[in-house]
C-alpha positions as CSV (number, residue, x, y, z in Angstrom):
1,M,122.1,68.4,140.6
2,P,118.9,66.4,140.3
3,S,117.2,66.3,136.9
4,L,114.8,69.2,136.7
5,T,111.8,67.3,135.4
6,P,108.1,67.2,136.6
7,T,107.6,65.5,139.9
8,P,105.6,62.3,139.1
9,A,103.6,62.3,142.3
10,R,102.9,64.7,145.2
11,T,104.1,63.2,148.4
12,A,104.6,64.5,151.9
13,L,102.1,67.3,151.3
14,P,99.7,68.6,154.0
15,T,95.9,68.4,153.7
16,A,93.9,71.4,152.7
17,D,92.7,71.7,156.3
18,E,96.2,71.9,157.5
19,V,97.3,74.4,154.9
20,V,94.6,76.8,155.7
21,A,95.1,76.5,159.4
22,H,98.8,76.8,159.2
23,T,98.6,79.9,157.0
24,L,96.2,81.6,159.4
25,L,98.7,80.8,162.2
26,N,101.5,82.3,160.2
27,C,99.5,85.5,159.7
28,L,98.5,85.7,163.4
29,L,102.1,85.2,164.5
30,R,103.5,87.9,162.2
31,E,100.8,90.5,162.5
32,V,99.2,90.0,165.9
33,S,100.5,87.6,168.5
34,G,104.2,87.9,167.7
35,P,104.4,91.7,167.9
36,E,102.2,91.7,171.0
37,H,104.5,89.1,172.7
38,Q,101.7,86.6,172.9
39,S,103.6,83.6,171.5
40,V,106.2,81.2,172.7
41,V,108.1,78.1,171.5
42,A,108.3,75.4,174.1
43,G,108.7,71.6,174.0
44,G,108.5,71.3,170.2
45,T,105.3,73.3,170.0
46,L,104.2,76.9,169.4
47,L,101.8,78.4,171.9
48,L,99.9,81.4,170.5
49,R,97.4,83.5,172.4
50,L,94.6,85.6,170.9
51,P,94.3,88.0,173.9
52,R,91.1,89.8,172.8
53,R,89.3,86.6,171.9
54,G,90.6,84.8,175.0
55,V,91.9,81.8,173.1
56,L,95.2,79.9,173.6
57,L,96.3,77.8,170.6
58,R,98.9,75.1,170.2
59,V,100.5,73.4,167.2
60,A,103.4,71.0,166.9
61,L,106.6,72.2,165.1
62,R,108.6,70.4,162.5
63,R,111.2,73.0,162.8
64,T,111.7,76.3,164.6
65,S,113.0,79.5,163.0
66,L,114.6,82.6,164.5
67,L,112.8,84.6,161.8
68,G,109.5,83.3,162.9
69,A,109.1,81.2,159.8
70,H,108.3,78.1,161.8
71,R,107.2,74.9,160.1
72,F,104.0,73.5,161.6
73,A,102.9,69.9,161.7
74,G,99.4,68.4,162.1
75,P,96.2,70.0,163.5
76,V,95.9,73.1,165.7
77,H,94.5,72.7,169.2
78,E,93.0,75.1,171.7
79,Q,92.8,75.0,175.4
80,R,89.3,74.3,176.7
81,D,88.5,73.7,180.3
82,G,92.1,72.7,181.0
83,E,92.3,70.2,178.1
84,W,93.6,70.5,174.6
85,A,90.9,70.1,171.9
86,E,91.5,70.1,168.1
87,V,90.4,73.2,166.2
88,D,89.3,72.8,162.6
89,W,90.1,75.4,160.0
90,Q,86.6,77.0,160.1
91,R,86.8,77.6,163.8
92,L,90.3,79.0,163.6
93,A,89.2,81.3,160.8
94,A,86.3,82.5,163.0
95,Y,88.7,83.1,165.9
96,T,91.0,85.0,163.6
97,H,88.1,87.1,162.4
98,D,87.0,87.9,165.9
99,E,90.5,88.8,167.1
100,L,91.1,91.2,164.2
101,S,87.6,92.7,164.6
102,L,88.2,93.4,168.3
103,R,91.6,94.7,167.6
104,T,90.6,97.1,164.8
105,G,87.0,97.9,165.6
106,V,86.1,96.9,162.0
107,R,84.4,93.6,160.9
108,N,85.4,92.4,157.5
109,E,82.3,90.7,156.2
110,E,84.2,89.0,153.4
111,F,86.9,87.4,155.4
112,L,85.4,84.0,156.2
113,E,84.0,83.7,152.7
114,Q,87.5,84.3,151.3
115,V,89.1,81.8,153.7
116,A,86.5,79.2,152.5
117,S,87.3,80.1,148.9
118,S,91.0,79.6,149.5
119,H,90.3,76.2,151.2
120,E,88.2,75.1,148.2
121,S,91.0,76.1,145.7
122,V,93.7,74.3,147.7
123,T,91.4,71.2,147.9
124,S,91.0,71.4,144.1
125,A,94.8,71.7,143.6
126,L,95.6,68.7,145.8
127,T,93.1,66.5,143.9
128,A,94.5,67.6,140.5
129,P,96.4,65.0,138.5
130,G,99.6,65.9,140.3
131,A,102.1,67.1,137.6
132,S,102.3,69.8,135.1
133,A,101.5,68.9,131.5
134,T,104.8,70.3,130.4
135,A,108.3,68.9,130.8
136,D,109.8,72.4,130.8
137,A,111.4,72.9,134.2
138,Y,110.6,76.6,134.2
139,L,106.9,76.1,133.5
140,V,106.8,73.3,136.1
141,S,108.1,75.8,138.7
142,E,105.5,78.3,137.7
143,Q,102.7,75.8,138.0
144,S,103.8,74.2,141.3
145,L,102.5,76.7,143.8
146,L,99.7,74.7,145.3
147,F,99.2,76.7,148.4
148,G,100.2,80.3,147.6
149,H,101.7,82.9,149.9
150,R,102.4,81.5,153.4
151,F,101.7,84.9,155.0
152,H,98.4,85.7,153.3
153,P,95.3,84.6,155.1
154,T,93.5,83.7,151.9
155,P,96.3,83.0,149.4
156,K,94.2,80.9,147.0
157,A,90.9,82.7,147.2
158,R,89.3,83.2,143.8
159,T,85.8,84.2,142.7
160,G,84.1,81.4,140.8
161,D,84.0,77.7,141.0
162,P,87.5,76.1,141.2
163,R,86.2,73.3,139.0
164,A,85.4,75.8,136.2
165,W,88.9,77.4,136.8
166,S,90.8,74.1,136.4
167,A,91.2,74.6,132.7
168,Y,93.1,77.8,133.3
169,A,94.7,77.4,136.7
170,P,98.5,77.0,136.8
171,E,98.4,74.5,139.7
172,A,96.3,72.3,137.4
173,G,99.0,72.4,134.7
174,A,96.8,74.5,132.4
175,V,97.9,74.9,128.8
176,F,95.4,76.2,126.2
177,P,95.0,78.2,123.0
178,L,94.0,81.9,123.1
179,R,90.7,83.2,121.8
180,H,91.4,85.2,118.7
181,L,89.3,88.3,117.7
182,A,89.6,90.2,114.5
183,V,89.0,93.9,115.1
184,R,88.7,96.6,112.5
185,D,91.9,98.7,112.5
186,E,90.2,101.9,113.7
187,L,88.8,100.1,116.8
188,I,92.2,98.9,118.0
189,A,94.1,100.9,120.7
190,E,97.7,100.2,121.3
191,E,101.0,101.7,122.3
192,A,104.5,100.4,121.7
193,A,108.0,101.4,122.9
194,E,109.2,100.4,119.4
195,P,107.2,99.2,116.3
196,S,108.4,95.6,116.5
197,A,107.1,95.3,120.1
198,V,103.6,94.4,118.9
199,A,104.8,91.6,116.7
200,P,103.8,88.8,119.2
201,L,100.2,90.1,118.8
202,D,100.3,89.9,115.0
203,R,101.2,86.3,114.4
204,P,99.8,85.3,111.0
205,R,96.4,83.8,110.8
206,A,95.0,82.9,107.3
207,D,91.4,83.9,108.1
208,L,92.3,87.4,109.3
209,P,90.5,89.7,106.7
210,D,92.2,92.8,105.3
211,G,91.5,95.9,107.4
212,Y,91.4,94.0,110.6
213,R,94.0,93.5,113.4
214,L,94.3,90.4,115.6
215,L,93.4,90.8,119.3
216,P,94.2,87.7,121.4
217,A,92.0,87.2,124.5
218,H,92.1,85.0,127.5
219,P,89.3,82.4,126.8
220,W,87.9,82.8,130.3
221,Q,87.8,86.6,130.0
222,Y,86.1,86.4,126.5
223,E,83.3,84.2,128.0
224,T,82.9,86.8,130.7
225,L,82.6,89.7,128.4
226,R,81.0,88.2,125.3
227,D,77.5,89.3,126.4
228,H,78.5,93.0,126.9
229,P,76.0,95.0,124.8
230,A,78.6,97.0,122.9
231,L,80.6,93.8,122.1
232,R,77.4,92.0,121.0
233,A,76.5,94.9,118.7
234,A,80.1,95.0,117.3
235,L,80.0,91.3,116.6
236,A,76.6,91.7,114.8
237,R,77.9,94.6,112.7
238,G,81.1,92.7,111.8
239,D,83.3,95.3,113.4
240,V,84.6,92.4,115.6
241,L,84.9,88.9,114.3
242,D,85.2,85.9,116.6
243,L,87.8,83.7,115.0
244,G,87.7,81.1,117.8
245,P,90.6,79.5,119.5
246,G,93.9,79.6,117.5
247,G,97.6,79.9,117.5
248,R,100.1,78.1,119.6
249,P,99.1,77.0,123.1
250,F,100.0,79.2,126.1
251,A,100.7,78.0,129.6
252,A,99.3,79.6,132.8
253,T,102.0,81.0,135.0
254,A,101.8,81.6,138.8
255,S,99.9,84.9,138.5
256,V,97.1,83.0,136.7
257,R,96.5,85.9,134.2
258,T,100.0,86.0,132.7
259,L,100.5,83.3,130.0
260,Y,103.6,82.1,128.3
261,D,104.2,80.3,125.0
262,G,108.0,79.8,125.2
263,E,108.7,83.1,123.4
264,T,106.5,85.9,124.9
265,F,104.6,86.6,128.0
266,L,101.1,88.0,127.6
267,K,99.5,89.6,130.6
268,F,95.7,89.6,130.3
269,S,92.9,91.2,132.3
270,L,90.8,88.8,134.2
271,N,87.6,90.0,135.8
272,V,88.1,87.7,138.8
273,R,89.2,88.4,142.3
274,I,92.4,86.6,143.2
275,T,93.4,87.1,146.9
276,N,92.5,90.7,147.4
277,C,92.4,92.2,144.0
278,L,90.4,92.2,140.8
279,R,93.0,91.2,138.3
280,K,92.4,93.5,135.4
281,N,94.7,95.8,133.4
282,S,93.5,99.3,134.2
283,S,93.9,101.8,131.4
284,Y,96.7,103.6,133.3
285,E,98.5,100.3,133.8
286,L,98.4,99.6,130.1
287,S,99.9,103.0,129.2
288,G,102.1,102.8,132.3
289,A,103.8,99.6,131.2
290,V,104.9,101.1,127.9
291,A,105.9,104.4,129.5
292,L,108.0,102.7,132.1
293,T,109.7,100.6,129.4
294,R,110.7,103.7,127.6
295,A,111.7,105.7,130.7
296,L,113.7,103.0,132.3
297,A,115.9,102.2,129.3
298,P,118.9,104.2,130.5
299,A,118.7,103.0,134.1
300,L,118.3,99.4,133.0
301,A,121.2,99.6,130.6
302,D,123.4,100.9,133.4
303,L,122.2,98.2,135.8
304,A,122.8,95.5,133.2
305,H,126.4,96.8,132.7
306,R,127.2,97.0,136.4
307,F,125.3,93.8,137.4
308,P,125.5,91.4,134.4
309,G,124.0,88.6,136.5
310,S,120.6,90.4,136.6
311,A,118.1,91.7,134.1
312,V,114.6,93.1,134.0
313,L,111.9,91.9,131.6
314,R,110.5,94.9,129.8
315,E,106.8,95.4,128.9
316,P,107.1,97.2,125.6
317,A,103.5,97.1,124.2
318,Y,99.8,96.7,124.8
319,R,96.8,96.3,122.7
320,T,93.1,96.4,123.4
321,L,89.6,97.0,122.1
322,A,88.4,100.6,121.8
323,L,84.7,100.3,121.0
324,P,83.0,103.7,121.5
325,G,80.6,103.9,124.4
326,P,77.5,106.1,124.6
327,D,79.6,109.2,125.1
328,G,81.8,108.5,122.1
329,T,84.9,107.5,124.2
330,P,86.1,103.9,124.4
331,D,83.9,101.7,126.6
332,Q,86.0,101.4,129.8
333,A,84.9,97.8,130.7
334,L,85.9,96.5,127.2
335,F,89.0,98.7,127.0
336,E,90.4,97.4,130.2
337,G,88.8,94.0,130.0
338,F,90.5,93.1,126.7
339,G,93.7,94.9,127.5
340,V,96.8,92.7,127.0
341,I,100.3,93.7,127.9
342,V,103.3,92.2,126.0
343,R,106.2,91.2,128.2
344,E,109.6,90.1,127.0
345,G,110.0,86.4,126.9
346,L,112.9,84.6,128.5
347,P,115.0,84.3,125.3
348,A,115.4,88.1,125.4
349,R,117.3,88.2,128.7
350,L,118.2,84.6,129.8
351,A,121.9,83.9,130.2
352,P,123.0,81.0,128.0
353,G,123.2,77.6,129.7
354,T,120.9,78.5,132.6
355,T,117.6,77.1,133.7
356,P,115.1,79.7,135.0
357,L,113.0,78.8,138.0
358,L,110.4,80.8,139.9
359,A,111.9,82.0,143.2
360,A,108.6,81.3,144.9
361,A,108.9,77.6,143.9
362,V,112.5,77.5,145.1
363,A,111.4,78.8,148.5
364,D,108.2,76.7,148.7
365,E,107.7,75.2,152.1
366,Y,106.9,71.8,150.6
367,P,108.6,69.9,147.7
368,S,105.8,70.3,145.2
369,S,108.3,70.5,142.3
370,D,111.9,69.7,141.7
371,A,112.6,73.5,141.7
372,Q,112.2,73.5,145.5
373,I,115.5,74.1,147.2
374,S,115.8,70.7,148.9
375,R,115.5,69.0,145.6
376,L,117.6,71.6,143.8
377,L,120.5,71.0,146.2
378,G,120.1,67.2,146.3
379,T,122.0,65.6,149.1
380,P,122.1,67.9,152.2
381,D,125.5,69.5,152.6
382,A,126.0,72.6,154.7
383,R,128.9,73.9,152.6
384,A,126.9,73.5,149.3
385,A,124.0,75.3,150.9
386,L,126.2,78.2,152.0
387,D,127.8,78.5,148.5
388,W,124.3,78.5,146.9
389,W,123.1,81.2,149.4
390,S,126.1,83.4,148.9
391,A,125.9,83.2,145.1
392,Y,122.2,84.1,145.2
393,L,122.5,87.1,147.5
394,D,125.3,88.4,145.3
395,L,123.0,88.3,142.3
396,L,119.8,89.5,144.0
397,I,120.6,92.3,146.4
398,P,123.1,94.7,144.7
399,P,120.9,95.6,141.6
400,V,117.8,96.2,143.7
401,L,119.7,98.6,146.0
402,A,121.5,100.3,143.1
403,A,118.2,100.7,141.3
404,Y,116.7,102.5,144.3
405,F,119.7,104.6,145.5
406,D,121.3,105.4,142.1
407,H,118.3,105.6,139.8
408,G,115.2,106.3,142.0
409,L,113.7,103.1,140.8
410,V,111.6,100.9,143.1
411,L,111.7,97.3,142.0
412,E,109.2,94.9,143.6
413,P,111.4,91.7,144.0
414,H,109.0,89.5,145.9
415,L,109.3,85.8,145.4
416,Q,106.7,85.7,142.6
417,N,108.4,88.5,140.6
418,V,111.9,86.9,140.5
419,L,113.3,84.1,138.4
420,V,116.4,82.2,139.7
421,C,118.4,81.1,136.8
422,V,120.6,78.1,137.8
423,D,123.6,76.6,135.9
424,R,124.1,72.9,135.2
425,D,125.3,72.4,138.8
426,G,122.2,74.0,140.3
427,L,124.0,77.2,141.4
428,P,122.4,80.6,140.8
429,A,124.0,82.3,137.8
430,Q,121.4,85.0,137.1
431,V,118.2,86.6,138.4
432,L,115.5,88.1,136.3
433,F,113.0,90.6,137.7
434,R,109.5,90.9,136.2
435,D,106.2,92.7,136.3
436,L,106.4,96.5,135.9
437,E,103.0,96.9,137.5
438,G,104.8,97.1,140.9
439,T,107.7,99.1,139.7
440,K,107.7,102.7,140.8
441,L,109.6,105.9,140.3
442,L,110.9,108.4,142.9
443,P,109.9,112.0,141.7
444,E,113.3,113.5,142.8
445,H,115.0,111.3,140.2
446,H,112.3,111.3,137.5
447,A,110.5,114.7,137.7
448,A,110.7,115.4,134.0
449,T,109.5,112.0,132.9
450,L,106.6,112.1,135.3
451,A,105.6,115.6,134.3
452,A,105.4,114.5,130.7
453,L,102.9,111.8,131.4
454,P,99.2,112.2,131.9
455,P,98.5,112.6,135.7
456,E,96.4,109.4,135.7
457,V,99.4,107.5,134.4
458,A,102.1,109.3,136.4
459,G,100.4,109.1,139.7
460,P,100.1,105.3,140.1
461,M,103.8,104.8,139.1
462,T,105.1,107.4,141.7
463,Y,106.3,106.7,145.2
464,D,107.9,109.1,147.6
465,A,111.3,108.0,149.1
466,R,109.8,106.6,152.3
467,R,107.1,104.6,150.7
468,G,109.5,103.3,148.1
469,W,112.1,102.3,150.6
470,D,109.4,100.5,152.7
471,R,108.4,98.6,149.6
472,V,111.9,97.6,148.8
473,V,112.5,96.4,152.4
474,Y,109.3,94.4,152.5
475,C,109.6,92.7,149.0
476,L,113.4,92.1,149.1
477,L,114.1,91.3,152.8
478,V,110.8,90.2,154.4
479,N,109.0,88.5,151.6
480,H,112.0,87.2,149.6
481,V,115.3,86.8,151.5
482,A,113.8,85.8,154.8
483,E,111.5,83.2,153.2
484,L,114.2,81.7,151.0
485,L,116.6,81.6,153.9
486,A,113.9,79.7,156.0
487,A,113.5,77.2,153.1
488,L,117.2,76.7,152.7
489,A,117.7,76.2,156.4
């Protein structure tokens, strides 16, 4: 197995123009032209028609795929007056927008802006120094996703200037200290599945006064919220003290807002739109993480016993700022904006002698890190590839299906929520599932648990059987297994 160290230079990578254009083609092929039988592979190219817009597109293929996960090469062309003319990414985005608008009868006024934002972020990632600042193979894999989801039209869209984001972006290899706030005891809100779960939030700091608790904050989020009137007033009164940056440095992981220091993951709120969503911890998600950790204990213990090659990272605590608003209840913007969820670190669940790697990095289309499957396997060998694949499926699929059918538990094992833990030979030895935000319960299995929770917490963590099964099928088979198979092929 090749040494799992940071890749010294990014080679054989596409341009930002190509990335955006190819991603749009992937989406059109899967969602529009493919289902409508408006695409064909012929002569080493893909021909794809947008019937409503009246456009025929062509792109060269590096490799074809029976799953539709083709690998494109070079620019996209369109047929104009009997000739093939190159189409830049802006024009292709406009065609995509027109086709979808004509198909649905709805114009998404944000679409083109989001595509442009994604292009800007990819450009920024490709011009970054080129290697993670860490030598840790796991963190290198987390920080190697330069292009994002191949089947999302705007996978790297973020509000704000990418240059301002570079200090906190995983693809820039960001490692930084947290901003520490000291908050009076009575203004802290927290829940914990067990008392020791908040320990990662209470690491000693010599300048923490008596009667105060430590509240770590993402530095970008603190700058965003520092001028909130209630926070300004609390700082002026001394109810909240800004202790400045402190503690050990944390590294940005693939989700941007979840940070890791080698022992514990901390999932912060960020008032920034990444792809489609504002990435904040809603109040029900804060309580829900702890409630799920408690409720899932018996099911996860059973799954660990039956499938010792898999584990789920719990989220046993949260802490936030509960400054009263005008009505006397905690100000929601600050309560959610400073909410931080504690997630178990890798030492809690990682099998000895294994190296964890982000599944999305293993399945990446391009070798942007040594976690990518072509580098992980080394010299191409069909037998070795089949052995790797068989071992991986044996670890990944049974616990997900058992969780659903035996425990009414909907895991969300898409590529960014799974860690592949490989042994010294590079073979899968364990899988770790993470992020309870997407984990749901089926009411027929968990009626008593859900009834005991506030409706605003129970509702978002509940799926009916059909919706739950659809989610399992998409995350496990479409997003994960099919994509990793395409990369392995």
